[in-house]
C-alpha positions in Angstrom: 26.8 -89.7 -85.9 23.4 -90.0 -84.3 21.3 -92.6 -86.2 18.2 -90.5 -85.6 19.8 -87.7 -87.5 20.6 -90.0 -90.4 17.0 -91.2 -90.4 15.8 -87.6 -90.5 18.2 -86.7 -93.3 17.0 -89.7 -95.3 13.3 -88.8 -94.8 14.0 -85.2 -95.8 15.9 -86.3 -98.9 12.9 -88.2 -100.1 10.7 -85.1 -100.1 10.2 -83.8 -103.6 9.9 -80.2 -102.3 13.3 -80.4 -100.7 15.1 -82.1 -103.6 13.7 -79.6 -106.1 14.9 -76.7 -103.9 18.5 -78.0 -103.9 19.0 -80.1 -107.0 20.8 -77.3 -109.0 23.0 -76.4 -106.0 24.4 -79.7 -104.9 25.5 -83.0 -106.4 22.5 -85.2 -105.6 24.5 -88.3 -106.4 27.2 -87.3 -103.8 24.5 -86.8 -101.2 22.8 -90.1 -102.0 26.1 -92.0 -101.6 26.9 -90.3 -98.3 23.4 -91.0 -96.9 23.6 -94.6 -98.0 27.1 -94.9 -96.4 25.8 -93.4 -93.1 22.8 -95.7 -92.9 25.1 -98.8 -93.1 26.3 -100.0 -89.7 30.0 -99.6 -89.1 30.7 -96.6 -91.3 33.8 -94.6 -90.6 34.4 -91.0 -89.4 35.4 -89.9 -92.9 31.8 -90.5 -94.1 30.5 -88.4 -91.2 33.0 -85.6 -91.9 32.0 -85.7 -95.6 28.3 -85.3 -94.8 29.0 -82.6 -92.2 31.1 -80.7 -94.8 28.4 -80.9 -97.3 25.8 -79.8 -94.8 28.0 -76.9 -93.7 28.5 -75.6 -97.2 24.9 -76.1 -98.0 23.6 -74.1 -95.0 25.9 -71.3 -96.0 24.0 -71.1 -99.3 20.8 -69.1 -99.0 18.8 -71.3 -101.3 19.7 -74.5 -99.5 19.1 -72.9 -96.1 15.6 -71.8 -97.3 14.9 -75.4 -98.5 15.9 -76.7 -95.0 13.6 -74.1 -93.4 10.8 -75.1 -95.8 11.0 -78.5 -94.1 10.3 -76.9 -90.7 7.8 -74.3 -91.7 5.4 -76.1 -94.0 3.0 -78.4 -92.2 2.6 -80.7 -95.1 6.4 -81.2 -95.2 7.3 -81.0 -91.5 4.6 -83.4 -90.2 5.6 -86.4 -92.3 9.2 -85.8 -91.5 8.4 -85.6 -87.7 6.3 -88.8 -88.1 9.3 -90.6 -89.7 11.7 -89.4 -87.0 9.4 -90.3 -84.1 8.6 -93.7 -85.7 12.3 -94.5 -85.6 12.3 -93.6 -81.9 9.7 -96.1 -80.8 12.2 -97.4 -78.2 12.5 -93.8 -76.8 8.9 -92.5 -76.5 10.0 -89.5 -74.3 12.4 -88.3 -77.0 9.8 -88.9 -79.7 7.2 -86.9 -77.9 9.6 -84.0 -77.1 10.7 -83.8 -80.7 7.2 -83.9 -82.0 6.1 -81.2 -79.5 9.0 -78.9 -80.3 8.5 -79.3 -84.1 4.9 -78.0 -83.8 5.9 -74.9 -81.7 6.2 -71.8 -83.9 8.6 -70.3 -81.3 11.0 -73.1 -81.9 10.7 -72.8 -85.6 11.4 -69.0 -85.4 14.4 -69.8 -83.2 15.8 -72.2 -85.7 15.4 -69.7 -88.5 17.1 -67.0 -86.4 20.0 -69.3 -85.7 20.3 -70.4 -89.3 20.1 -66.9 -90.6 23.1 -65.7 -88.5 26.4 -66.5 -90.2 28.2 -66.1 -86.8 25.9 -68.5 -85.0 26.2 -71.0 -87.9 30.0 -70.8 -87.7 30.0 -71.5 -83.9 27.5 -74.3 -84.3 29.7 -76.0 -86.9 32.7 -75.6 -84.8 30.9 -77.3 -82.0 29.7 -80.1 -84.3 33.2 -80.6 -85.7 34.6 -80.8 -82.2 31.9 -83.4 -81.2 32.9 -85.5 -84.2 36.5 -85.3 -83.0 35.3 -86.3 -79.5 36.3 -83.0 -78.0 33.6 -82.5 -75.3 35.4 -79.5 -73.7 35.4 -77.7 -77.0 31.7 -78.3 -77.4 30.9 -76.9 -74.0 33.1 -73.8 -74.7 31.3 -73.2 -78.0 27.9 -73.5 -76.3 28.8 -70.9 -73.8 30.0 -68.5 -76.5 26.7 -69.1 -78.3 24.7 -68.2 -75.2 26.7 -65.1 -74.5 26.9 -63.6 -78.0 23.6 -64.5 -79.7 20.3 -63.8 -78.0 18.4 -66.1 -80.4 20.3 -69.1 -79.0 19.1 -68.8 -75.3 15.5 -68.3 -76.6 15.7 -71.4 -78.8 17.3 -73.4 -76.0 14.6 -72.4 -73.5 11.9 -73.3 -76.0 13.5 -76.7 -76.6 13.8 -77.2 -72.8 10.1 -76.5 -72.3 9.3 -79.3 -74.7 11.6 -81.8 -72.9 14.1 -82.1 -75.8 17.1 -81.2 -73.6 16.1 -83.5 -70.8 15.8 -86.4 -73.3 19.2 -85.7 -74.8 20.8 -85.5 -71.4 19.1 -88.8 -70.5 20.8 -90.4 -73.5 24.2 -88.9 -73.0 24.2 -89.9 -69.3 23.5 -93.5 -70.4 20.0 -93.5 -68.8 18.1 -94.8 -71.9 14.7 -96.0 -70.9 13.8 -99.5 -71.7 
């Protein structure tokens, strides 16, 4: 699992607004154990699958989804999170700048809400994520095509992310062209 994602999850987990929004819906101790295991080098795939399963069930719950969206929509919550994530990306300034720019764009935030509000899109996203964890790149590509064809919110969000350079920076990493 991407260490930047783990860093972001840890930062979000420390926000009182987020924890108070989800404390009665999830086992906070289970989440804390999973996040601690993920932050340790050399964790196994079972830990990743455990966290992904927890995230998936959480995002299917309206209250938890709203807590996640709170992170994106409230300046006083989003900005410290983005600062924590971009600080962890000091060796990749292009990616840090792209993420910070996209996070401040209301169109990106509306796109994320539209994607998270659609049960069909969430299901396809999770299928793609599960396939990536299983190293099935072809499955990920097929799922991405389905998302583009079936759900108009996905292309809009993708183009908004592209404008901010997020997709370029992700391609740079996946192609092994890390700056530095």
